[in-house]
ROMI-608516 format. One record per residue: residue number from 1; residue in one letter; z, y, x of N, C-alpha, C in turn. Coordinates in steps of 0.05 Angstrom, whole numbers. Last residue first. Example, Ala and Ser with C-alpha at 12.3 -4.5 7.8 and 13.67 -1.06 7.14 Angstrom:
+-----+------+--------+--------+--------+--------+--------+--------+--------+--------+--------+
: seq : type :   n_pz :   n_py :   n_px :  ca_pz :  ca_py :  ca_px :   c_pz :   c_py :   c_px :
+-----+------+--------+--------+--------+--------+--------+--------+--------+--------+--------+
:   2 :    S :    142 :    -45 :    257 :    143 :    -21 :    273 :    157 :      1 :    258 :
:   1 :    A :    156 :   -114 :    264 :    156 :    -90 :    246 :    156 :    -66 :    264 :
+-----+------+--------+--------+--------+--------+--------+--------+--------+--------+--------+
***
This chain:
+-----+------+--------+--------+--------+--------+--------+--------+--------+--------+--------+
: seq : type :   n_pz :   n_py :   n_px :  ca_pz :  ca_py :  ca_px :   c_pz :   c_py :   c_px :
+-----+------+--------+--------+--------+--------+--------+--------+--------+--------+--------+
:  79 :    X :    189 :    294 :    408 :    166 :    321 :    407 :    152 :    325 :    428 :
:  78 :    X :    208 :    240 :    390 :    197 :    248 :    414 :    174 :    267 :    416 :
:  77 :    X :    225 :    241 :    333 :    243 :    226 :    351 :    233 :    242 :    388 :
:  76 :    X :    181 :    265 :    308 :    199 :    277 :    308 :    226 :    269 :    331 :
:  75 :    X :    141 :    225 :    322 :    140 :    247 :    330 :    165 :    273 :    330 :
:  74 :    X :    169 :    185 :    287 :    164 :    183 :    318 :    161 :    209 :    328 :
:  73 :    X :    162 :    201 :    239 :    184 :    199 :    248 :    183 :    202 :    276 :
:  72 :    X :    103 :    198 :    232 :    114 :    224 :    233 :    146 :    227 :    242 :
:  71 :    X :     94 :    143 :    241 :     80 :    161 :    256 :     95 :    193 :    257 :
:  70 :    X :    116 :    128 :    191 :    130 :    118 :    221 :    117 :    138 :    243 :
:  69 :    X :     88 :    151 :    154 :    113 :    160 :    155 :    127 :    158 :    188 :
:  68 :    X :     38 :    120 :    169 :     39 :    146 :    167 :     69 :    162 :    169 :
:  67 :    X :     64 :     64 :    156 :     57 :     73 :    181 :     53 :    106 :    183 :
:  66 :    X :    107 :     41 :    122 :     89 :     59 :    115 :     83 :     75 :    142 :
:  65 :    X :    134 :    -13 :    128 :    132 :      0 :    105 :    110 :     23 :    101 :
:  64 :    X :    133 :    -20 :    181 :    121 :    -43 :    169 :    123 :    -37 :    136 :
:  63 :    X :    157 :     22 :    205 :    129 :     14 :    215 :    117 :     -4 :    197 :
:  62 :    X :    206 :     25 :    189 :    187 :     37 :    175 :    160 :     27 :    180 :
:  61 :    X :    232 :     -5 :    224 :    224 :    -17 :    200 :    209 :     -4 :    183 :
:  60 :    X :    223 :     23 :    266 :    219 :     -5 :    272 :    213 :    -14 :    245 :
:  59 :    X :    255 :     73 :    254 :    226 :     67 :    258 :    212 :     42 :    260 :
:  58 :    X :    306 :     58 :    251 :    289 :     59 :    228 :    261 :     59 :    231 :
:  57 :    X :    312 :     51 :    302 :    321 :     28 :    288 :    304 :     29 :    264 :
:  56 :    X :    310 :    104 :    325 :    285 :     78 :    333 :    285 :     63 :    313 :
:  55 :    X :    352 :    125 :    312 :    328 :    138 :    293 :    307 :    117 :    296 :
:  54 :    X :    392 :     94 :    345 :    391 :     90 :    314 :    365 :    105 :    299 :
:  53 :    X :    372 :    117 :    388 :    368 :     84 :    383 :    369 :     82 :    359 :
:  52 :    X :    378 :    176 :    383 :    354 :    166 :    387 :    357 :    129 :    378 :
:  51 :    X :    415 :    215 :    364 :    423 :    186 :    362 :    397 :    169 :    362 :
:  50 :    X :    411 :    269 :    358 :    411 :    258 :    377 :    416 :    234 :    387 :
:  49 :    X :    407 :    293 :    296 :    440 :    290 :    314 :    439 :    277 :    340 :
:  48 :    X :    363 :    287 :    289 :    372 :    310 :    296 :    397 :    308 :    307 :
:  47 :    X :    354 :    227 :    286 :    340 :    240 :    309 :    354 :    269 :    314 :
:  46 :    X :    385 :    219 :    247 :    394 :    213 :    272 :    380 :    220 :    292 :
:  45 :    X :    353 :    240 :    208 :    379 :    254 :    211 :    391 :    240 :    235 :
:  44 :    X :    304 :    213 :    214 :    305 :    241 :    212 :    333 :    253 :    220 :
:  43 :    X :    319 :    163 :    191 :    312 :    163 :    223 :    312 :    194 :    233 :
:  42 :    X :    337 :    177 :    141 :    358 :    175 :    155 :    348 :    167 :    186 :
:  41 :    X :    282 :    185 :    125 :    301 :    207 :    125 :    323 :    198 :    145 :
:  40 :    X :    257 :    135 :    135 :    240 :    161 :    145 :    268 :    187 :    145 :
:  39 :    X :    286 :    107 :     95 :    284 :    101 :    126 :    275 :    121 :    138 :
:  38 :    X :    272 :    123 :     53 :    305 :    123 :     55 :    302 :    121 :     87 :
:  37 :    X :    214 :    124 :     47 :    228 :    151 :     44 :    256 :    145 :     55 :
:  36 :    X :    209 :     67 :     36 :    201 :     76 :     59 :    216 :    105 :     58 :
:  35 :    X :    246 :     19 :      9 :    238 :     47 :      7 :    235 :     60 :     38 :
:  34 :    X :    267 :    -27 :     19 :    237 :    -33 :     26 :    228 :      2 :     14 :
:  33 :    X :    321 :    -26 :      9 :    315 :    -35 :     43 :    279 :    -32 :     39 :
:  32 :    X :    361 :      0 :    -21 :    337 :      3 :    -26 :    315 :     -5 :      0 :
:  31 :    X :    413 :    -18 :     -1 :    401 :    -19 :    -35 :    373 :    -22 :    -37 :
:  30 :    X :    409 :     -2 :     45 :    413 :    -30 :     39 :    407 :    -37 :     16 :
:  29 :    X :    405 :     54 :     40 :    382 :     44 :     52 :    388 :     15 :     47 :
:  28 :    X :    457 :     61 :     12 :    431 :     70 :     -2 :    416 :     55 :     16 :
:  27 :    X :    495 :     47 :     54 :    498 :     33 :     28 :    470 :     40 :     15 :
:  26 :    X :    486 :     80 :     92 :    478 :     53 :     97 :    472 :     39 :     74 :
:  25 :    X :    505 :    127 :     69 :    476 :    125 :     72 :    465 :    101 :     82 :
:  24 :    X :    559 :    115 :     65 :    542 :    121 :     36 :    511 :    119 :     44 :
:  23 :    X :    577 :    109 :    118 :    578 :     84 :    100 :    560 :     96 :     73 :
:  22 :    X :    568 :    162 :    133 :    550 :    137 :    145 :    552 :    113 :    124 :
:  21 :    X :    604 :    201 :    113 :    586 :    193 :    106 :    560 :    174 :    107 :
:  20 :    X :    647 :    186 :    149 :    652 :    169 :    122 :    621 :    178 :    110 :
:  19 :    X :    632 :    207 :    200 :    635 :    176 :    197 :    629 :    165 :    164 :
:  18 :    X :    588 :    253 :    204 :    613 :    243 :    197 :    615 :    218 :    188 :
:  17 :    X :    535 :    280 :    199 :    531 :    250 :    207 :    572 :    242 :    213 :
:  16 :    X :    538 :    330 :    186 :    534 :    325 :    214 :    536 :    298 :    224 :
:  15 :    X :    551 :    353 :    140 :    568 :    339 :    150 :    564 :    333 :    185 :
:  14 :    X :    498 :    360 :    123 :    516 :    384 :    124 :    539 :    376 :    135 :
:  13 :    X :    466 :    313 :    134 :    460 :    332 :    150 :    481 :    354 :    145 :
:  12 :    X :    492 :    287 :     86 :    495 :    273 :    119 :    489 :    296 :    139 :
:  11 :    X :    481 :    322 :     42 :    508 :    316 :     54 :    517 :    302 :     80 :
:  10 :    X :    419 :    313 :     49 :    437 :    339 :     45 :    467 :    340 :     54 :
:   9 :    X :    414 :    253 :     40 :    407 :    271 :     62 :    421 :    296 :     68 :
:   8 :    X :    439 :    250 :    -10 :    451 :    236 :      6 :    445 :    243 :     37 :
:   7 :    X :    408 :    281 :    -43 :    434 :    283 :    -35 :    451 :    279 :    -17 :
:   6 :    X :    363 :    253 :    -38 :    358 :    272 :    -29 :    384 :    291 :    -26 :
:   5 :    X :    372 :    201 :    -62 :    367 :    207 :    -31 :    366 :    232 :    -21 :
:   4 :    X :    423 :    215 :   -106 :    392 :    210 :   -105 :    391 :    211 :    -69 :
:   3 :    X :    472 :    184 :   -142 :    457 :    207 :   -134 :    435 :    196 :   -116 :
:   2 :    X :    502 :    164 :   -212 :    482 :    164 :   -188 :    470 :    184 :   -170 :
:   1 :    X :    567 :    157 :   -228 :    545 :    177 :   -222 :    528 :    173 :   -205 :
+-----+------+--------+--------+--------+--------+--------+--------+--------+--------+--------+
***
């Protein structure tokens, strides 16, 4: 069964970043490493969980993929 980015995002937020979800999401990002929306979504998740360092990692990658999404993520990390 193939899951979408939206499924991973929903499950990750629902479980508030439980360890078991980290591996699923990290797998998705690794497989789709040039997919800007994946880096944006994981950055949003980490920002909502208060994990600024991890959110900034996503921001750094995202800057090279999509500057507009990078700017939006930065505004979420530092409102």
